[in-house]
C-alpha positions, 0 to 999 in steps of 0.5 A: 345621334345627332350627327348620324340622322344628319349624315343618314339625311345628307346621304339620302339628300344625295341618292334623290338628287341622282335619281332623275326618274321622277317628275312632281306638279312642281318639277316640269321637264322641259326640252333638253332635260330628261328622265332617266329610270333609276337603273339607268336602262331608259331614258325620256324626253324630248326628240327629233327624227333624222331630218326633222325639226319637230319635236316629240316626247319619246322613251330611249334606251340610255346612252343611245341615239334617240334613232332607238325610240321605243314609245312617243307620246305626241305622235300627232302633235309634234312641238314645232320648235324648243318651248315644249314642257311635260307636267302635271296639270292642275287636273293631275293629268300628265300633258305636254304644252308648247310655248303658247300653253296650248296643250298637244297630248294629254293622259286624258284620264280622270283624277280624283284627289288633288294634283299636288298628290300626283307623281310621274315616274320612269320605271326599269321596263321602260313604262312611263307611269302617272301615280297618285298617292295609291295606285297608277291611274295612267301608263305608257304601256297601255298605250304602245306605239309600235314597240313591244316590250316586256311588261306590255299587254296588247288587249282586245275589249271584248264588250267594246270590241275596241282593240289596243293595236301596235302602229308603226311609224309613217315613215323611219323619220316621221313617228306618225302613224303610219299604215301598218297595225299589229294586234288581236284577231277582233274575231276573238280567236287566239291570234295575232294579226298585222294588217295593212290599213285594214287588210290582213297581211300575216297572222300567227296562227292559234296558240296551242299553250306553248307556240302560235301554230302558224309560226314555223319553227316555233318551238316552246321555248323559243324566245322565251315564248309568247304566253296568251291570257283570257281574262273573261272576267275583265271583258278583254283578252291579252297577249303578253311576251314573257321575257327575261330582261327589258333588254328584249323588243319587238318593232313593228316597221314602217314596212310592215316587218315584225323584227325581233330585236335585243339589246344588251349594253354590259356584255363584259370585255366586248364593244361594238364593232361600229360605235355608229351603226349601234348607236342608230340601232343597227346592231347587225354586225355584232361586237369585238372584244375589248382587250385582246386576249394575251395569247395573241399579243406580240410577245416580242417583248416578253411581257403578256399582261395578265393571264386570261382567263373565262367569264361564265354566262349562265343559263343560256342556249349555246352558240352555233357551230361548236367542235366536240372534244371527246378527250376532255372528260372533266370540266377542268380538263375541258377548261385547261385545253381551252386555256392552252389553245389560243384559237379556242374562244369559249368552252361548255361542259355538258352533261351527257355530251362533255367538252364542247369548244368553239373557235370562231364567233359565238353565234346565235346564243339566247339567255333562258329565264330558267334552265339553259347551260352554261358558257365559258367565254375566254377574256382577257386578264385585265377584263377578268380584273375589272369584273373583280373590282366591280365585284368588289364595289358590289360587296363593299356597297352591300356591307355599307348598306348592311352598316346603314340598315343595321344604324337604322335599326340602332335608331328606330330601337332608340327612336322607339325608347324615346318615343315611350320615354315622351309617352310617359312624360305626356302621360304626366301632363295630362292636365296640359293641352298638349301640342306638337313640336311642328306646329310650335315651330311654325307658330313661331316662324322657327323660333325666329329672333324677330319674334323673341320677347326675352330670355329668362333664366330658364330659357328665351320667350317667343311670340308666336300665332296659331293657326286660328290667328290666337296669340301667344307667348311660347316658354322654351327651356334652354337645356342648359338651364337648371330647370329640368324635367321636375321643375318643368312638371311642376309648373305644368301640373300647378298652372293647370290648376290654378286660375286666377285673373292676376296668374298667367293662363297655361295654354299648352304644352310639349314634350318631345325628346329633350324639347320642354315647352310651355305656351302661355296667353300672349301679354302684349306689354310683356313684363313689368321690368320693360317699364319700370326700370326704362327711363322713356316707358315708366312715364306710362306707369303713372301712380293709379297703374302702379296701385293696381298693379301692387293690389293684382300681385297682392291678390294673386299672392294670396290666392296662391297661399290661401285661397286655391285647391293648392297651398303654392310658394312661388319662391321666384316673385320678382319684377320680370316675373310679372306680366302686363296685359293689353290693360296693364293688369298684373299676372304673376308668371313662372312657377318652375321653382313654386313648392306646394305645401300642405294645407296644415304646413308653414314652412320647410327648408331645403339644402338647394336654394334657388331664387333670384339676387335681391328677393331673396328672404334671409332665412331662406338664402342663409339656411334654406328655409322657406315658407309663405312669409318667402314670398311674402319678403319678396312681394315687400321688395317688388312693392319698394321697386315698384314705388321708387322705380330702381332695382333693388340689386343695383341701387346705391345711394350717391351719399351713403352706403344704403341699399333700397331696403335701408333708404326706404326705411330711412325716408320712411322713418324720417318722414322724407318718403317723397325723396324715394319716390319715383321722380316721374310720378310725384306730382300725381301720387296720393301721399295716403297710399304711397305712404301706406304702401311703403309702410306695408313694403317695409313690413314685408321686408323686415328680417324676422318671419314672423314680424311680417304679415301674411298676404290677408293682411297685407290685402286688408292694409293696401285696401282698408284706406287707413294708414293706422298700421304696425310700425316696421323694424329697420331691416338689417340684412343686405347682401353684399353687392359689386358693381357687376350684380344685376336683377337677373343674377339668379343663382343656386345654393347648395346648403350642408348640414354642417354649415350656413352655405357650401356654395354659391353657383350662379346660373 
């Protein structure tokens, strides 16, 4: 699914790259660049009229020269060089500025929203629109120049009497406003006028609902007709031309003549007779065949190529000068006789008339929006093959789109299920303040390596900063870690319910898809192991600081075991899970493997042993039995590591094979504790406190759980100020070590009912 999303994202990006019909506030249009409507019909950009160096912003037919300009923005204020830029201003308006940043033209409308939300788009009907998030706030169709396109409305405001006019160019090469204008009769009669200055030169006559009565020979179907509507409720009267597509246009020429022009850029099998005249807007010479018919070719070599055929044009006004074939009484017979006659260029079979054929030029053809007849134009076989290829391409595109839509539907269904699953997870994590994944990504700088605080057994931890400036620690659970959803929910529920000054505080969480993230208060001094086992930083941990850390950990464990609403066994107490705040106060963290006990439960067992090498009690490591005394054992190891400044998992005495626990007991038993104490604190420590702490530590790591004190007794012994304590027994349990063992060697053991240990898997 990820691959699919990546492919869809790439495809979407590719399609957006092809689309050059829009502007945004960060993407101005400079001289030399253009916008092209999505259907590649119209183009907007800078142009210079023939014989002029002045630059104007205009719209013309795509792939044609700028001599076919249909609309001009800055008619009265040209750019004198190529420094012009069309852009969305800070006010949200569409403006044209020159190289000195002087505004030469503006859409000049009032924008009520942030300009960053504005866009400009060139449509396939030739309309340039300025849009906010919801509405069109300005469009070029409301401000025509000399050309009338399908969809334009020529309006008369019957309240202000302002008439919206089409105005001719000053000359064929000067788009400045000329002498002639066209619009609705200002006296509110349903007529169209052409004025020279203020003098009327032509009027259409009244509109009777079908035709202008003053236009000689005008029929109801004539060029699709006009439609005049009186919108009295809006206080405006409009006329608009109802044509079938954007190829029709009316141009009010500079000499006052009104021309109706039809542009057809994709006439199958035909090309302009004169490319130069065509590109200059002179289409009077019409078109010629692109490929000669096979029956007209030199057949001396006997190869006529593919057989000729017919292209059907639907819904047209049939061309003039037809011949009636009374002998062809069916459409198939009409086709056969036309195909057999090389001089026959097209045919049509009309109900009530029969077979009509054309042998000369096809003139006076119109395509109706509805009605009309079918005309079959003879084309070379290769042209029809090209048509078939295009149809095949269209079919393939439709199939591909259908596949994409199907895959999109599958993805939406999948996403809906994932969303439902996430909502269920969030419901179960209701005790936790939920943060969005995007906000966490932003807070951590996209999980930047520079913000990485460390890497635990269940995934990396990053430093982050919330928008308000609060610093946080973000624990992102690795998908490959052993901590699944149950461990995650366990940690969320536990920490959200536990409040103690020596427990790390949970600020929030995030569950999105496969992402499981916890957000903690940020500990500027990170974890205890970063100081304790560093040759330089350990000097910052004097004995007073270490003693406060030991007491704080003990109080935190006592809260978990006895004083909290829940009786909690941590099961993974170790030096790296002790965090230090700015004042070096300890806070117990990482409750992913913690278990909740009933108030009267003392011990339970598990077939899945998880923990860290060097900190697990003998009964837990060997038989899967754990209780509050398991945490006591881990605390004893941790206490002896704080005193010695050495890791239990990697300690090796140079003169014997003693591990750290055995070495501690030997030093204490022989009244030689100074040899065990970290050299960096020997001169500053209190012998009484160190001796008392070693005694407590050795009591905690005794082999039998019943011989170990509980945490309430530990706190009393640490804070009593007396060394009158029980004597510890010599610890005999020591796991076999290798030179590759490290403190982070956390492992997962599966215990069966018939064997003490069946499998050992590192993680």
